[in-house]
PAGU-116719 format. One record per residue (C-alpha): x, y, z. Coordinates in steps of 0.001 Angstrom, whole numbers, padded with zeros to 6 digits, always signed. Example, Ala and Ser with C-alpha at 12.3 -4.5 7.8 and 13.67 -1.06 7.14 Angstrom:
<recs>
+012300-004500+007800/+013670-001060+007140/
</recs>
This chain:
<recs>
+000176-000265-000112/+003072+002513+000596/+004416+001771-003087/+000915+002568-004507/+000417+005434-002323/+004226+006606-003523/+003396+005737-007126/+000133+007965-007053/+001800+010879-005317/+004491+010978-008043/+002256+010687-010536/-000005+013918-009393/+003243+015884-008563/+004914+015000-011982/+001801+016473-013836/+000896+019439-011664/-000290+022641-012929/-001372+025593-011955/-004888+026375-010874/-006480+028616-013547/-009434+031194-013055/-012609+030394-013768/-015435+031459-016182/-019036+030886-016070/-021296+029480-019062/-025196+028739-019212/-027280+028034-021997/-030389+025761-023352/-030004+022323-025486/-032767+021606-027855/-033727+018903-030143/-032972+019770-033699/-036157+018182-035217/-038864+019630-032983/-037286+022598-031139/-038023+021023-027538/-035766+021204-024694/-034090+017857-024101/-033516+017236-020305/-030282+015139-018756/-027727+016243-021485/-023949+016081-020759/-022125+019097-020982/-018511+018679-020261/-015103+020690-020295/-013199+019188-023100/-009688+018427-021463/-010914+017979-018069/-013152+016212-015993/-015747+018817-015182/-019040+018335-016227/-022908+018831-015589/-026293+018161-017090/-029027+019921-018212/-032384+020565-016648/-035810+019258-017103/-035938+022399-019338/-032905+021607-020992/-030999+024456-019321/-027267+024160-018016/-024656+026292-016185/-021180+025021-015555/-018115+027052-014163/-014835+026034-016475/-011288+027078-016129/-010463+030130-018211/-008369+028088-020742/-010745+025603-021589/-011465+026031-025355/-014465+024057-025996/-017554+022174-024404/-019210+019033-025718/-022719+018176-025632/-023770+014647-025548/-026835+012318-024824/-027989+009164-026090/-029401+008616-028973/-028041+011989-030460/-024796+013359-032108/-022052+014521-029948/-021217+018054-030587/-018278+020378-029523/-018681+023883-029325/-016020+026570-029459/-016411+028976-026248/-014344+031887-027604/-015186+034324-024923/-018916+033274-024783/-020641+033208-021190/-024127+031795-022778/-024182+028809-025363/-027101+027561-026663/-027048+024213-028797/-029048+021920-030885/-028746+018410-030944/-029240+016035-033784/-030364+012168-034111/-027732+009964-034086/-028626+007280-036346/-025711+005018-036204/-024285+005511-032782/-020767+007284-033802/-021253+009314-030703/-022312+006495-028167/-019898+007273-025778/-018083+004025-024784/-016487+003386-021347/-015420-000236-021385/-011909-001234-022171/-010624+002152-023024/-008793+004747-020482/-011942+006867-020076/-015322+007932-021801/-014400+007879-025811/-017165+008354-028584/-017304+005236-030715/-016115+006981-033753/-012647+007852-032235/-012273+003714-031098/-009029+002082-032487/-010449-001286-030746/-013816-003379-031170/-016602-002414-028699/-020050-002124-029445/-022922-000686-027517/-026339-001785-027349/-028501+001007-025737/-031605+001347-023744/-033852+001714-027050/-032870-001295-028775/-032715-003714-025941/-036946-002585-025167/-037606-003176-028548/-038145-006753-027468/-037554-006543-024128/-035522-009991-023283/-036408-012259-020712/-033196-012065-019411/-029933-010071-019830/-028417-013320-021248/-030138-013335-024247/-030560-009751-024676/-027896-009345-027260/-029551-011792-029486/-028983-010852-033194/-027660-007333-032429/-023788-008066-032891/-021838-009499-035256/-019130-011902-034154/-021313-013057-031323/-022679-016611-030677/-025897-016783-028574/-027002-020630-027996/-030209-021083-025659/-029460-025127-025738/-032209-025827-023926/-035948-024364-022846/-035511-024896-018872/-037116-022104-017157/-034570-019459-015651/-031404-021179-017680/-028788-018999-019139/-028169-018464-022917/-024499-019405-023417/-022574-016822-024777/-019400-016837-027112/-017376-013723-028628/-015655-014536-031881/-013741-018018-031760/-013113-020587-029236/-010225-019795-027030/-009802-022750-024615/-010287-026647-025112/-011074-026922-021717/-014353-025462-020006/-016485-022484-020714/-016044-019978-023621/-018252-017682-021503/-017214-013902-021713/-015997-011780-018248/-019253-010300-017375/-019370-006927-015333/-022524-005251-014133/-021934-001819-012761/-018525-002379-011900/-019142-005549-010379/-017241-008867-011581/-020123-011422-012063/-019458-015284-010507/-023098-016076-010689/-025554-016139-013444/-026442-014081-015951/-030025-015248-016089/-030961-013184-012909/-030215-009961-014309/-032949-008160-015485/-033485-006294-018652/-035801-003484-017537/-032834-002045-015372/-030270-002038-018097/-028977+001576-019876/-026206+000074-021869/-024826-002951-022815/-021135-002774-024220/-019300-005940-025979/-015718-005907-025867/-014564-008255-028374/-011044-010416-028860/-008153-010530-026871/-007046-006809-028172/-009995-004898-026929/-010291-006720-023812/-006399-006955-022538/-007572-004078-020208/-009023-006998-017862/-006157-009220-018287/-006368-012765-017367/-010150-013125-017000/-011061-011372-020163/-009520-014232-022584/-012993-014698-023655/-013864-010959-024056/-016067-009063-022023/-019849-007734-021933/-019944-004806-019295/-023668-003918-018362/-024573+000114-016729/-027783+000119-015375/-029945+003525-015287/-029098+005915-012512/-031581+008624-013106/-028731+011091-014592/-030251+011104-017924/-032955+013031-016604/-033298+016868-015903/-032211+018370-013061/-035402+018622-010235/-037188+015820-012171/-038710+012588-011014/-039704+010003-013465/-041808+006959-012433/-041802+004034-014876/-044581+000798-014756/-044193-002016-017046/-046392-005159-016897/-046174-007946-019500/-048110-011242-019560/-048290-014281-021723/-048132-017930-022712/-045490-020407-023766/-046047-023561-025607/-043940-026020-027261/-042716-024644-030431/-042291-027692-032676/-042628-031426-031798/-040176-034111-032572/-041928-036494-034761/-042261-040050-033390/-043285-043438-034881/-047131-043845-034942/-046667-047755-036008/-044758-050744-035060/-043440-054019-036278/-045153-056772-034412/-047875-058940-035516/-051559-058191-034565/-054220-060342-033931/-056609-061107-036734/-059503-059267-034934/-057221-056386-033600/-059136-053960-035304/-062522-054542-032887/-060663-053081-030043/-059932-049326-029824/-059031-049225-026143/-055647-050529-026722/-053888-052893-028991/-054501-056448-029395/-051239-058444-030768/-050922-062014-031557/-050702-064451-029318/-051212-062509-026523/-054367-062582-024014/-054877-058796-022774/-057034-057362-019703/-060260-056365-021488/-060370-059360-024019/-063134-060591-021765/-066569-059060-020727/-065238-059676-016847/-062492-057426-017509/-064036-054292-015946/-060860-052288-014401/-060624-049373-016323/-057086-049007-014610/-056071-052568-016011/-057183-052260-019458/-054320-053167-021881/-052233-054997-019422/-051111-058485-020630/-051878-061587-018800/-049824-064264-020895/-048264-064507-024012/-045376-062118-025982/-044648-060304-028721/-043889-061667-032400/-042404-059973-035096/-044332-059543-038258/-042492-061931-040544/-041889-058659-043066/-040049-056755-040222/-041561-053731-041377/-042773-051045-038864/-046302-050667-040542/-048790-052085-038431/-051368-049858-036684/-051818-049305-033085/-055442-049983-031543/-055390-046400-029942/-052910-043498-031109/-052754-040795-028492/-050354-037663-028113/-048267-038386-025201/-046061-035187-026094/-049587-033317-025461/-050031-034524-022027/-046278-033953-020709/-045770-030606-022663/-048438-028143-021506/-048655-024305-021897/-047474-022222-019040/-047295-018635-017628/-044706-015900-018603/-045155-012761-016932/-042833-009414-016006/-043978-006682-013529/-041727-003957-013103/-041835-000230-011310/-038987+002252-010855/-038553+005616-009541/-035738+007601-010860/-035122+011504-009756/-032249+014315-010206/-032218+016880-007958/-028726+018301-009330/-026480+017171-006804/-028287+013721-006307/-029361+011385-008958/-031223+007986-007742/-033105+005139-009263/-034849+002535-007492/-036736-000752-009050/-038561-003749-008224/-039284-006448-010306/-041345-009783-010313/-040901-012369-013056/-042088-015728-013709/-041464-018410-016166/-043514-021563-015891/-042339-023281-018945/-044001-025657-020650/-043771-028961-018690/-046428-030614-016789/-046671-029825-012871/-043612-028381-013235/-043332-024299-011459/-040661-023243-013349/-038639-020050-012376/-039768-017023-010254/-037476-014085-009729/-037750-010739-007573/-035161-008238-008184/-034856-004906-005963/-032396-002216-007123/-031166+000929-005647/-028482+002812-007803/-027558+006309-005999/-024760+009232-007452/-023985+012208-004919/-022053+015001-005601/-020735+016219-002339/-018855+019203-004032/-017243+020155-007320/-014545+017872-006447/-015528+015046-004369/-018651+012660-006064/-019816+009149-004610/-021623+006508-006270/-023280+003062-005429/-025049+000416-007293/-026790-002191-005225/-028901-005073-006457/-030661-007940-004530/-031934-011018-006202/-034105-013902-004918/-034914-017141-007189/-037160-020029-006913/-036560-022736-009101/-039326-026132-009163/-037515-028336-012066/-039318-031262-011008/-037808-034813-012262/-037899-034306-016381/-037663-037634-017887/-037401-036694-021390/-035734-039987-022527/-038358-041943-021211/-041172-039835-022710/-039699-040211-026213/-040002-044138-025870/-043464-044135-025004/-045701-045886-027153/-048802-044120-028486/-051258-046756-027020/-049758-046307-023442/-052549-044733-021303/-050376-042437-018634/-053354-041397-016662/-054565-044549-015073/-053676-045425-011669/-051393-047435-009942/-052794-050708-008757/-050316-051116-005784/-051607-047577-004002/-053963-046152-006326/-051848-043100-006783/-052334-041113-009931/-050366-041851-013129/-049523-045609-013325/-045750-045969-013163/-045713-049496-015414/-047331-048501-018685/-044809-050539-020823/-045714-054295-021215/-043101-055197-022876/-039910-053379-021560/-038633-051002-018894/-040198-047656-020036/-041798-045613-017120/-044238-043043-017160/-042789-039474-016846/-045831-037817-015231/-045824-040113-012264/-042028-038600-011654/-043048-035034-012181/-045961-035471-009750/-044255-036982-006857/-040733-035539-006912/-040082-032341-005287/-037016-030720-006871/-036614-027145-005753/-033805-024626-005293/-033425-021065-004028/-030888-018440-005064/-030341-015359-003135/-027564-012700-004511/-026583-009636-003687/-024341-007320-006224/-023000-004070-004686/-020538-001763-005926/-019195+001744-003968/-016964+004295-005642/-016082+007569-004809/-014028+010050-006908/-012170+013077-006044/-010873+015531-008778/-007878+017506-007220/-007478+019436-010798/-009493+019614-013621/-007378+016813-015543/-007362+014505-012873/-009342+012348-010954/-008713+009788-008233/-011019+006819-007876/-011721+004148-005059/-013874+001334-006011/-015146-001391-004004/-017629-004232-005260/-018902-007350-004108/-021089-010181-004999/-022465-012490-002671/-024826-015542-003263/-026412-018479-001501/-027847-021344-003033/-030080-024222-001762/-031418-027060-003118/-034247-029593-001794/-034903-032869-003559/-037716-035142-001792/-039425-038199-002527/-042362-039469-000100/-041959-042705+001823/-044086-045440-000633/-042699-043593-003630/-042769-046308-006593/-040277-047760-008530/-039928-050320-011222/-037421-052719-010807/-038859-056325-012182/-042176-055410-010568/-043731-052160-009274/-042514-051866-005682/-042918-049009-002930/-039544-047537-001180/-038842-045656+001671/-038584-042460-000019/-035538-040044-000125/-034466-036738+000968/-031359-034440+000071/-030289-030824+000600/-027528-028901-000369/-026201-025169+000137/-023666-023392-001144/-022328-020130-000211/-019634-017534-002507/-018595-014184-001510/-016533-012371-004498/-014908-008937-003973/-013090-006485-005870/-011337-003295-004524/-009773-000871-006999/-007553+002105-007007/-007404+004481-009903/-005596+007884-010952/-007441+008782-013999/-006402+012027-016508/-007642+013697-019369/-005496+016822-020639/-005400+018574-023958/-001932+019632-025452/-002317+021786-028518/-003881+019327-030866/-003380+016313-028910/-005931+014974-026676/-004407+012934-023668/-006484+010314-021819/-004656+007605-019449/-005346+005646-016315/-003475+003813-013466/-004688+001572-011509/-004347-001596-008711/-006880-004266-008742/-007381-006675-005987/-009777-009855-006532/-010651-012210-003766/-013272-015329-004471/-014183-017744-001713/-016792-020572-001510/-017806-023546+000433/-020514-025834+000240/-022187-029298+001703/-024568-031604+000778/-026429-034652+002459/-029073-037159+001985/-030711-039966+003588/-033148-042780+002565/-035868-045003+004014/-038202-042312+006448/-039624-044202+009784/-043028-042261+008755/-044860-040606+005879/-045315-037058+005901/-042118-036000+007844/-039564-034660+005137/-036801-034659+007917/-033495-036258+008291/-034396-037208+011683/-037201-039131+010435/-034958-041248+008051/-032968-044697+008630/-029256-043120+009592/-027707-045701+008092/-028381-044654+004796/-027304-041101+005370/-024581-039479+003057/-022704-036138+002962/-019894-034029+001488/-018348-030764+001650/-015847-028512-000053/-014454-025235+000283/-011908-022850-001618/-010816-019460-002226/-009190-017236-005105/-006922-014300-004757/-005554-012095-007621/-003730-008695-007549/-003366-006565-010926/-001724-003469-011995/-002290-001847-015004/-001725+001733-016718/-003343+002817-020243/-003173+005705-022313/-005347+006920-025341/-003932+009747-027628/-006128+011470-030384/-004270+013946-032714/-006825+016542-033878/-009353+014022-033835/-008039+012082-036831/-004891+010134-035927/-005916+007480-032472/-003543+005738-030586/-004003+003402-027658/-001070+001795-025312/-001951-000517-022455/+000292-002586-020170/-001061-004882-016993/+000617-007393-014986/-002012-010101-012949/-000760-012234-010527/-003097-014956-009002/-003450-017908-007253/-004208-020279-009726/-000764-019592-011654/+001802-022164-010779/+004390-021242-008197/+006994-020592-010768/+004556-018419-013008/+003012-016273-010381/+002834-012904-012204/+002215-012677-016096/+002161-009477-018213/-000676-008696-020573/-000520-005655-023337/-002072-003839-026040/-001030-001445-029037/-003663+000022-031425/-004490+002756-033648/-007008+004318-036145/-007329+006703-038713/-010021+008914-039437/-009563+009345-043234/-012720+011738-043714/-011280+014100-041420/-008433+014434-043670/-009952+014010-046936/-013266+015024-048463/-015005+012347-050225/-018263+012700-051654/-021341+010880-049830/-018908+009709-047154/-019897+010740-044038/-017075+008822-041437/-014242+006414-043084/-011783+004886-040656/-009228+002139-040813/-008004+000633-037332/-005599-001810-036315/-004959-003709-033244/-002499-006362-031279/-003103-007385-027814/-003247-010278-025543/-005601-011424-022583/-005814-014627-020399/-007319-017938-019150/-006589-018601-015506/-006364-022402-014801/-008843-024293-012758/-008374-023143-009217/-006700-026564-007760/-005030-027581-011139/-001465-026737-009714/-001692-028513-006576/-001716-032249-005552/-004584-033268-005083/-006208-036849-003680/-009579-038909-003219/-010685-040683-000522/-011462-044261-000892/-012453-046557+002189/-010894-043965+004306/-007447-044083+002812/-005829-041014+000620/-005321-042333-002849/-003202-040051-005202/-005298-038598-008246/-003576-035145-009525/+000170-034437-009734/+000855-030601-009140/+002509-028310-011541/+004516-025667-010290/+005110-024257-013714/+001498-024096-015056/+001172-020949-016910/-002208-018957-017848/-003412-019556-021259/-002492-016459-023207/-004732-015565-026087/-002937-013314-028855/-005095-011233-031274/-004477-009394-034394/-007433-007600-035678/-007685-005066-038516/-010863-003023-039388/-012666-000742-041796/-015707+001670-040686/-017369+003777-043471/-020661+005815-042805/-021990+007013-046250/-024933+008575-048135/-026107+010152-044732/-028033+006796-044481/-025645+003517-044380/-023179+002373-041714/-020798-000498-042559/-018006-002166-040493/-016248-005268-041451/-013413-006823-038863/-011045-009787-039205/-009208-011287-036544/-006595-013574-036015/-006374-015203-032598/-003772-017730-031086/-004631-019401-027531/-001396-020592-026549/-000564-023039-023328/-004147-024558-023259/-005094-026337-020080/-005576-030460-020063/-005756-032556-017300/-003343-035269-018822/-003183-038995-018007/+000381-040130-016310/+001923-043337-016717/+001209-045733-013973/+004936-045415-012478/+003871-041614-011712/+001769-042832-008689/-000578-040036-009689/-003052-040422-012228/-003370-037162-014036/-001442-033943-013997/-002926-030376-015479/-000458-029241-017844/+000102-026673-020692/-000388-028471-023659/-001559-027197-026914/-002658-023738-028996/-006056-022789-030508/-006198-020806-033372/-008978-018761-034783/-009852-016421-037741/-013110-014367-037820/-014795-012409-040462/-017421-010088-039080/-019758-007587-041094/-022097-005197-039756/-024552-003120-041848/-026775-000526-040541/-029427+001458-042495/-032029+004289-042280/-034019+003372-045202/-036731+005696-044894/-037275+008743-042332/-040358+010895-042713/-042896+011949-040188/-045458+009424-040367/-042893+006467-041958/-039733+005250-040652/-037724+001904-041499/-034254+001402-040012/-032483-002114-040587/-029418-003742-039166/-027743-006845-040440/-025102-008575-038879/-023046-011243-040344/-019884-013532-038856/-017562-016703-040400/-015500-018356-037696/-013045-021013-038412/-010946-022532-035455/-008351-025239-035116/-005801-027291-032870/-002450-025983-034573/-000244-027326-031710/-000824-030643-029432/+001982-031427-027126/-000014-034641-025953/-001284-037710-027367/-004467-037324-029274/-007848-037762-027424/-011911-037582-027466/-013381-035330-025045/-017170-033528-024728/-020529-034798-024712/-020953-038897-024301/-024148-041037-024615/-023021-043033-021239/-021133-042897-018288/-017721-044062-019301/-018297-043661-023154/-015234-041523-025091/-016500-037961-026171/-017585-037392-029701/-014867-034215-030030/-011427-035641-031340/-008630-033470-030344/-005897-033794-032652/-002921-031281-034040/-004638-029897-037025/-008249-030825-036379/-011019-028460-036707/-012183-027592-033119/-015851-028605-033282/-015732-031822-035250/-017564-035116-034362/-015650-038411-034375/-017192-041919-034840/-017700-044662-037234/-019153-044083-040978/-021412-046166-043127/-020311-045512-046708/-022185-043440-049230/-019920-043420-052302/-019354-046530-054422/-015515-045105-054880/-015125-045497-051365/-016438-048905-051564/-014052-050022-054173/-010803-048467-051732/-012309-050519-049125/-012513-054162-051431/-008823-053110-052128/-007680-052531-048747/-009327-055749-047160/-009526-058368-050262/-006706-060806-049243/-007299-064109-048344/-009258-064444-044837/-009886-060573-044868/-013619-059145-044814/-013951-058911-048923/-011882-062086-050027/-013728-062978-053386/-015820-059781-053406/-015969-057264-056198/-017585-053522-056843/-020191-055354-058616/-021740-057297-055078/-022644-054052-053939/-024963-050944-055037/-026224-047699-053510/-029751-048006-051552/-032778-045554-051426/-030908-043866-048358/-027410-043247-050007/-025498-045924-048114/-023526-048919-049799/-025438-052487-049293/-024896-055690-050780/-026502-056208-054107/-030012-058127-053878/-030772-057275-049899/-032653-053874-050150/-035804-054082-048568/-034921-057444-046782/-033943-058262-043366/-030188-058652-044592/-030029-055102-045787/-027004-053587-043838/-025352-050642-044240/-021537-050994-045107/-019120-049509-042488/-015465-048156-042930/-012969-050557-041908/-009382-049946-041089/-006597-052112-042383/-006783-054719-039507/-010763-055224-040661/-012150-052796-037270/-014441-050180-037756/-012283-047183-038248/-013115-043780-036118/-013398-040997-038187/-014582-037597-038593/-018208-037651-039314/-019087-034086-038651/-018503-030288-037959/-020582-028341-035717/-018758-025137-037159/-021441-023272-039306/-020705-021658-042562/-021725-018446-041342/-024448-016902-039018/-026396-013542-039947/-029233-011850-038243/-031284-009303-039840/-033347-006982-037464/-036294-004504-038994/-038009-001717-037352/-041042-000238-039081/-042785+003254-037654/-046114+004054-039126/-047601+007075-037265/-047798+006056-033708/-046917+002473-034569/-043877+000230-034317/-043315-003245-035578/-039877-004897-034976/-038877-007949-036317/-035610-010050-035944/-034711-013047-038251/-031721-015335-037199/-030120-017463-040021/-027434-019955-038874/-026224-021753-042287/-024627-025019-041776/-023038-026760-038671/-023915-030178-038072/-025745-031702-034984/-025109-034830-033516/-028719-036384-032593/-028439-038882-030043/-031889-038476-029189/-033083-040150-032203/-030405-042662-032208/-031680-044211-028818/-035223-043827-030179/-033818-046161-032886/-033393-048902-029916/-036968-048608-028882/-038244-048683-032484/-039904-045112-031446/-037851-042922-034360/-039958-041609-037001/-037509-042695-039387/-038587-046463-038576/-042099-046148-039604/-042637-047436-042698/-046605-047087-042947/-047619-045339-046461/-044453-045863-048244/-044453-047853-051460/-043503-051607-051007/-040656-051409-053175/-039103-048516-050513/-039860-050019-047174/-037078-051085-045100/-036857-053765-042512/-036398-053004-038922/-033054-054875-038843/-032209-052174-041101/-032112-049430-038663/-030980-051736-035987/-027684-051497-037742/-027750-047918-038397/-028547-047724-034439/-025026-049489-034387/-025665-050339-030411/-025433-046658-029738/-021571-045930-030924/-021297-043071-032591/-021744-042609-036311/-022756-040653-039230/-026171-041772-039862/-026967-039340-036677/-025176-036323-037953/-027522-034019-039051/-027513-030333-040871/-028245-027903-038169/-029129-025113-040427/-031919-022861-039594/-033867-019536-040135/-035647-018192-036973/-038252-015756-036838/-036514-015006-033383/-038414-011704-032346/-041340-009838-033431/-043088-006877-031656/-045720-004363-032365/-046363-001376-030156/-048476+001754-030022/-047114+004816-028697/-049980+006844-027218/-049740+010351-028839/-048113+012869-026598/-050641+015613-027392/-053413+013277-026355/-051790+012487-023222/-051270+016152-022512/-054716+016424-022326/-055306+013789-020365/-054602+014231-016625/-052856+017422-017324/-049966+015428-018738/-049429+013592-015661/-048632+010561-017545/-045917+011275-020172/-045822+008016-022077/-048084+005144-022686/-046816+001951-024606/-049087-001131-025636/-048025-004086-027684/-047792-007349-028475/-044230-009715-028542/-043476-013066-029920/-040493-014724-029063/-039151-017700-030575/-041932-017728-033100/-041125-020093-035775/-038176-021935-037006/-037642-022889-040478/-035435-026290-040598/-034659-029724-041912/-033469-030965-038796/-035540-033851-037237/-035445-033045-033222/-037527-030442-031554/-034987-027442-032254/-031909-026896-034006/-030378-024699-031375/-029196-027328-029179/-025772-027730-027229/-023756-029491-024278/-021678-028513-021727/-020726-032523-020915/-016890-033211-020688/-016315-029778-019540/-017262-028429-023239/-019517-025853-023915/-022938-025402-025523/-021446-023036-028574/-019373-025675-029523/-020511-028888-028727/-023903-029453-031163/-025221-032012-029415/-029087-033258-029047/-029519-035422-025993/-033092-035735-024624/-033121-031673-023687/-035766-029850-022290/-036815-027835-025704/-037221-024387-026600/-040640-022919-026693/-042232-020171-028224/-043652-017420-025896/-046738-014717-026952/-047300-011621-024807/-048670-008369-023845/-047362-005410-022586/-048228-002329-021158/-045726+000456-020142/-046527+003816-018558/-044242+006437-017909/-045370+009355-015218/
</recs>
């Protein structure tokens, strides 16, 4: 601390200056379009940190040093202007709309507040105006379709789940690709799904290591910084109350097709029974007049199934029910929000409350409920000393139930899920499958409590002291505290199917985790004009602490029913676990941004991070950035060109290793410690090095275009590497490879029409990402999603491989490949001895088969084999899309507005494990042969060969392309003149609308939704396009009323 104080003292003394005389300037700011005053406009003395805001009537007063030459006027959605003082004491200005956001002020990743047009790095800002076009369910999905190079995947529809976010290409082989999230200075450790959108003023997206270098070893995936409303954008002396309510309904958007026919031989009189299916050779309850118990209808009394001689799944069921309709039921969606904001001149204040519910679409599950309380305050003690605080309290409740999506899709359509259990008379008979082990998923949902509660506090406190008009000293402390509680309960008498239905003693488990993350930061900011040079800089020290602890406990077999307490369980069945840990880091960095006459712009940054996750011999690591931009249009006047800028940047950021990776760790087995992971004192953070070049051009007063190319090398990747048995330990975390990504991004914004009664704005984003492993210092391996515990992952990692490719067995689709296989394995005793190419052909599905077998039980698709005659593991798919593109259109017709967001993903494969498992139980719609011409039918044996005993293979790799109508909103803004005549203008704004989310998806993908993913195997949803019986995404339609007083 003494060293830091000395640094700041020298810094201040080294840049000291004489205190100048002051002058008072007053004036009014109005809107260029209608001449109305604009409250809340920021007025800043250029080259200083002195500023003020206009009051409710657009008036301002500012006292500045007499040597200040210009005032800067800025307001959200308006073009920023600078005005020469030139001895004036009254300066009145008008502001024009900023259609393309050139004058948006960026605060993230830069030395201090910087207009977007003066950036030399990639930072996108999304304003409140764009966010409220279709207010997102949470901040996690608010950026969908608004920023190029941003991948957002809502991998499942589970209420309260956060969308996965990736900026540009992948930077890590292990773990999440998610960016660092900062909310009002709080570095989030918890989920972004809890942050409500109605409070957000702006979201800034810092893409790539060059831009995010300011945040060092936590920012290898980029940064998203969220600033919430504070009341500073309303006029002095003004108070605004906002109330918004939204209510709607959610429904499953698209059902996965299932087979409606079967392969089993029917009884001769099967058509006479419509309550169940009558099979050949089986006596069923209901066959005789004496069978009168409705809960037993259709149950087998004796006999077994016989496969129809033709082996075709084209036989009808006696009863066809839509089981998905029983499981997926409409649910409610609602948001109720109210906020109060005021500005007294010296104090601005915003308080808000929001209650949100998402029931989801699953039978009996309550889904997700959230209550958010916020208080933000800024106070100006004097012209030199200010204080700011942001505080958010979050309380959530989640009822996830016990959702057996696997059993749901294996149910046959004649199974009656609503009958009672003969064992105890309870609802939803468990053993609905008379010929297998599929259970009734409704029983699990109705008889399982699976609840979670989460309490979070996000708080930030900031003090600013301005000893000179060019220097600002800042102290900042923030923390996030969260407490997670879970409760899982099944009552005594809960039924299970283990050969036969039997009651259990019940089960109870509880868990709790607590976490406290803290950040302390001291910063010196300076802002000075030296002739034609404007210089902004900062020097900062940052300390981080993140501590957590957790426990879980459980037991079985209650003594009596109705008392879900551990004291009522058999104590010999009890089990428990606990853990705790802490991470600490300290970082120091400096940045200086310089621009010459607003034409030539440079930025220099250097940072050193020290973190407890780094190995003992690699405790401190440096990061840096150098960037520059040339605003050509400020030097050269080009007809039709409003702004032309080229820029380039090179920078580094990083990833920290897992918190315990550098240490020796042990597992306990039978009370004895067993060596597990061998420590690594030389474990380094991953270093992400990025080169970026970009072009920005605004033209014809209507269009704004940006093109960016970035190349990233993520070196020193972390992986838990298996060790030889002689090492004693099983694994060691090592730096073992490099991951490269090449990214192309483009954005085109257009104001196509702008008349008093009609307007049309459009924004197009496009990106293409290519990523591969360029260096691997360990043996190739598989990782990621898998179908069963112990299976190898489906994603293959080897040097030169594209990151995101699937590996597995492959069925041949080419006669040329078949010829090569015959040549490879034609020696005596080998697989194709004596065969020629004439013995094979392509079937109607495009697979190579033996001639003469199509449509018979002997039709078996041919696999690739290696030279030893074993099935060869090959690359069978690539999850990376060819490109992603989004088009947002906003139409304004009189007082009505229409917003439509289209989201297009072209290419990118999905591994459909859901469909593969359905082949096992004859439930896939692919296998249904009813209605097919006789010469096109295929035996069930053919599909069993493709099922391949659940071994990954190319048959279940599908094209994941889609075009989604992601968002649609229609709003009516009640005319202000009309509002002015109602209650003397008490209501300032009234907005009524209809909103649709995830409305429709155009795709050839056979599953519920092509927007899928998996984090299994320490992977990421944005990389692993893997479909495995997940909660499907759903459509939500809602109505909204918003009032401002």
